[in-house]
C-alpha positions in Angstrom: 37.3 -18.0 154.6 38.8 -20.5 152.2 42.5 -21.3 152.8 43.4 -20.4 149.2 42.0 -16.9 149.6 43.9 -16.5 152.9 47.1 -17.6 151.2 46.5 -15.2 148.4 46.1 -12.4 150.9 49.3 -13.4 152.6 51.2 -13.3 149.3 49.6 -10.0 148.4 50.7 -8.5 151.8 54.3 -9.8 151.3 54.3 -8.4 147.8 53.1 -5.0 149.1 55.9 -5.0 151.7 58.5 -5.7 149.0 57.0 -3.1 146.7 57.1 -0.6 149.6 60.7 -1.5 150.2 61.6 -0.8 146.5 59.9 2.6 146.6 61.6 3.6 149.8 65.1 2.3 148.7 64.7 4.2 145.4 63.5 7.4 147.0 66.3 7.3 149.6 68.9 6.7 146.9 70.4 3.9 148.9 74.1 3.7 148.4 74.5 0.1 149.5 72.3 -2.7 148.6 69.8 -3.9 151.2 70.2 -7.1 153.1 67.6 -9.8 152.4 67.2 -12.6 154.9 64.9 -15.7 154.9 63.7 -17.6 157.9 61.8 -20.9 158.6 59.7 -19.5 161.4 61.0 -19.5 165.0 61.2 -21.3 168.3 59.5 -20.0 171.4 59.6 -20.8 175.1 56.6 -19.8 177.2 56.7 -18.8 180.8 53.8 -21.0 181.8 54.9 -24.5 180.7 51.7 -26.1 182.0 49.7 -24.7 179.1 51.4 -27.0 176.6 51.7 -24.3 173.9 53.2 -25.1 170.6 56.9 -24.0 170.6 58.1 -25.0 167.2 56.5 -22.2 165.3 57.5 -23.2 161.7 56.6 -21.1 158.8 58.3 -18.8 156.2 59.4 -15.3 156.5 61.4 -12.6 154.7 63.3 -9.7 156.3 64.7 -6.7 154.3 67.2 -4.4 156.1 67.2 -1.1 154.2 69.7 0.7 156.4 71.5 -0.2 159.6 68.6 1.4 161.6 65.6 0.4 159.5 64.0 -2.8 158.1 60.8 -4.7 157.5 59.8 -8.3 157.8 56.7 -10.3 156.8 55.7 -13.9 156.8 53.7 -16.6 158.4 54.1 -19.3 161.1 52.1 -21.9 163.1 51.4 -20.1 166.3 51.3 -21.3 169.9 47.6 -22.3 169.5 48.5 -24.5 166.5 46.9 -22.1 163.9 48.5 -20.2 161.0 49.4 -16.6 161.7 50.5 -13.9 159.3 52.6 -10.8 160.2 54.1 -7.7 158.8 56.4 -5.5 160.9 58.8 -2.5 160.8 62.1 -2.7 162.6 63.8 0.2 164.3 67.3 -0.8 165.2 69.1 2.3 166.7 71.6 0.4 168.9 74.7 -1.2 167.2 77.8 -3.1 168.3 80.4 -5.5 166.9 80.7 -8.6 169.0 83.0 -11.5 168.1 82.6 -10.8 164.4 78.9 -10.4 164.5 76.8 -7.3 163.9 74.6 -6.9 166.9 71.6 -4.5 166.8 68.9 -3.7 169.2 65.6 -1.9 169.0 61.9 -2.3 168.6 59.7 -4.0 166.1 56.1 -2.9 165.5 53.4 -4.2 163.2 50.3 -6.3 162.7 49.7 -10.0 163.3 46.7 -12.3 163.1 45.6 -15.9 163.9 45.1 -16.0 167.6 41.5 -17.1 168.3 41.5 -15.8 171.9 42.8 -12.4 170.9 40.6 -10.2 168.7 38.8 -13.3 167.5 41.7 -14.4 165.4 41.8 -11.1 163.5 44.5 -8.6 163.1 46.0 -6.6 166.0 48.9 -4.3 166.5 51.9 -5.3 168.5 55.3 -3.9 169.5 58.2 -5.6 171.3 62.0 -5.2 171.9 64.3 -7.3 169.7 68.0 -8.1 169.3 69.5 -8.9 165.9 72.7 -11.0 165.6 74.0 -11.0 162.0 77.0 -12.6 160.5 78.0 -12.7 156.8 75.4 -15.4 155.8 73.7 -16.5 159.0 71.9 -14.7 161.8 69.4 -14.8 164.6 66.7 -12.6 166.0 65.9 -12.8 169.7 62.9 -11.2 171.5 61.1 -11.3 174.8 57.4 -10.9 174.3 56.1 -8.8 177.2 52.6 -9.4 178.6 50.5 -7.9 181.4 50.0 -11.5 182.8 53.4 -13.0 183.6 52.2 -16.4 182.6 51.8 -15.2 179.0 55.3 -14.0 178.6 57.6 -15.8 176.2 61.1 -15.8 174.6 61.5 -16.2 170.9 64.5 -17.0 168.7 64.4 -16.9 164.9 67.3 -18.2 162.8 67.8 -16.7 159.4 69.9 -17.0 156.2 71.1 -14.0 154.2 70.3 -14.4 150.5 71.4 -10.9 149.4 
């Protein structure tokens, strides 16, 4: 598949997610405006350091928080195997706390991701994982532990983000 077609598909998926957000926000009659965050990918730390996985997973992503408990994010990054991955996920954030002036939320994210050649041949697969969200007025961070059946495949992820709306 040509890179330009794949990029087109990624843009189409991001556009679909944003259109879906607009429909949901309009239908819900949202009283407050949603939060829009942008991120430059993420950093990861793998449990098995001998595998020499890529841990600077640069890319671009957008996150839209529709309500305190619900949000979406989509984007792309260079994965641990050095290949480009695309993702789209729903956020369920039922746990909330204020901590040192930060809004801290916890919950689960679930969605689809691709680009890992040793998993589903690089195709799309479903995933879900626990995530913590730390959000200030303009800056924030998402933190996750990616569970795996094999302890050597576990990893921790941190994603920095900037609020633009």
